[in-house]
C-alpha positions in Angstrom: 171.6 130.4 108.1 169.9 127.1 108.9 166.5 126.8 107.4 163.8 124.8 109.2 160.5 124.0 107.5 157.4 123.5 109.6 155.3 121.1 107.6 151.5 121.3 108.1 150.6 117.6 107.6 146.9 117.8 107.3 144.8 118.9 104.3 141.4 118.1 105.9 138.7 120.8 105.8 138.4 122.4 109.3 141.8 120.9 110.2 143.1 121.6 113.7 146.6 121.4 112.4 146.6 124.9 110.9 146.3 126.5 114.4 148.9 124.1 115.7 151.4 124.8 112.9 150.9 128.6 113.2 151.5 128.4 117.0 154.7 126.5 116.4 155.8 129.0 113.7 155.0 132.0 115.9 157.2 130.6 118.7 159.9 129.5 116.3 160.1 133.0 114.7 160.9 134.5 118.1 164.3 132.7 117.9 167.4 133.9 116.1 169.1 130.5 115.5 167.5 129.6 112.2 165.0 130.8 109.6 161.6 129.2 110.0 158.9 128.9 107.3 155.5 127.2 107.1 155.1 124.5 104.4 151.4 123.9 104.0 150.6 120.7 102.0 147.4 122.4 100.7 149.6 124.8 98.8 151.1 121.9 96.8 148.0 119.9 95.8 150.0 116.7 95.5 147.9 113.9 93.9 148.5 110.3 95.0 152.0 109.4 94.1 152.1 109.5 90.3 155.8 109.3 89.3 156.9 106.4 87.1 160.2 105.8 88.9 160.9 105.3 92.5 161.8 108.5 94.3 165.3 107.2 95.2 166.2 107.5 91.5 165.5 111.3 91.5 163.9 111.2 88.1 160.9 113.4 88.6 158.7 114.0 85.6 155.7 115.8 87.1 155.8 119.6 87.6 154.2 119.2 91.0 156.9 116.8 92.1 159.6 119.1 90.9 158.1 122.0 92.8 157.8 119.9 95.9 161.3 118.6 95.6 162.7 122.1 95.2 160.9 123.2 98.3 162.0 120.3 100.5 165.6 120.5 99.2 165.8 124.2 100.2 165.5 123.3 104.0 168.0 121.9 106.4 165.5 120.4 108.8 161.9 120.1 109.6 159.2 120.1 112.2 156.3 117.9 111.0 152.9 118.8 112.5 150.8 115.7 112.2 147.4 114.6 113.3 146.9 111.0 114.3 144.4 109.1 112.2 143.8 105.4 113.0 147.2 105.0 114.9 149.2 106.7 112.1 149.9 110.0 110.4 147.6 111.5 107.8 147.6 110.0 104.3 148.4 113.5 102.9 151.6 113.7 104.9 152.7 110.2 104.1 152.0 110.7 100.4 154.0 114.0 100.4 156.9 112.2 102.1 156.8 109.3 99.7 157.1 111.6 96.6 160.8 112.3 97.5 163.9 110.6 98.8 167.3 112.4 98.5 165.7 115.7 99.4 165.0 114.3 102.9 168.4 112.8 103.4 170.8 114.0 106.2 168.3 116.4 107.7 166.9 116.6 111.2 163.2 116.2 111.9 161.1 116.9 115.0 157.4 116.3 115.6 154.4 118.2 116.9 151.4 115.9 117.0 147.8 116.0 118.1 145.1 113.5 118.7 143.1 111.7 121.4 146.3 110.4 122.9 148.5 113.2 121.7 149.3 111.8 118.3 152.1 109.8 119.7 151.4 106.7 117.5 151.5 108.9 114.4 154.9 110.1 115.5 156.2 106.5 116.1 155.2 105.7 112.5 156.9 108.8 111.2 160.1 107.9 113.2 160.3 104.6 111.3 159.8 106.4 108.0 162.4 109.0 108.9 165.1 106.3 109.4 164.5 104.9 106.0 164.9 108.4 104.5 168.2 108.9 106.4 166.8 111.6 108.6 167.8 112.2 112.2 164.6 112.3 114.2 165.1 114.1 117.5 163.9 112.7 120.9 161.9 115.7 122.1 158.4 116.2 120.7 155.2 118.0 121.4 152.1 115.8 122.0 148.9 117.7 122.1 145.7 116.1 123.4 142.3 116.8 121.7 140.8 116.6 125.2 143.0 119.1 127.1 144.6 121.3 124.4 141.5 122.0 122.3 138.3 123.5 123.5 135.4 121.4 122.0 138.0 119.4 120.1 138.5 122.4 117.7 139.7 125.6 119.3 143.4 125.3 120.0 144.3 126.3 123.6 147.6 124.6 124.4 148.8 124.2 127.9 151.7 126.4 128.7 154.2 123.5 129.3 153.9 122.6 125.6 155.9 125.8 124.8 158.8 124.3 126.7 158.5 121.0 124.8 158.4 122.9 121.5 161.5 124.9 122.5 163.4 121.7 123.3 162.3 120.2 120.0 163.4 123.3 118.1 166.7 123.3 120.0 167.4 119.7 119.0 166.3 120.1 115.4 168.5 123.2 114.9 171.5 121.5 116.6 171.1 118.3 114.5 170.5 120.2 111.3 173.7 122.2 111.9 175.6 119.0 112.7 174.4 117.3 109.6 175.4 120.2 107.2 178.7 118.5 106.1 176.8 115.4 105.0 174.3 117.5 103.0 177.2 119.2 101.3 179.1 116.0 100.5 
């Protein structure tokens, strides 16, 4: 069965992303088209990129990199939950992405973002990165506003229409992950 990882892309204390990622996971787990699992960057404690060789060489020496690579390699596609910090994604998520290369290739990725303008600029940055990693980024996305989807900027209360956006995003990620399976096996 297709496996989709929901990556929680913030490690910040008091992060809003945890509630967002758990909401996405809860909705995803109601589906029967794939297996869904939360990947929390806090569980990996990745330092700043500390490998001697470029990730494209696949010569990982650090135990934390090997563990991270094994996790990412085990999935067929991803939903990245990202905040927007200064018109981009979080440093923690960018760093986690940068540790690996081949493990991301030929996999689909969708985005759930949040920020003052819905995190859309963070997603645009991630779309550029995804192309370099040979990932298929799907068109549909969920853009959550700190002003309308969070009470007092911290209590997550998404508008109902976001569930439809998430469903469309999941549909596309599963479809593309399935379509890309022959490339991953090659």
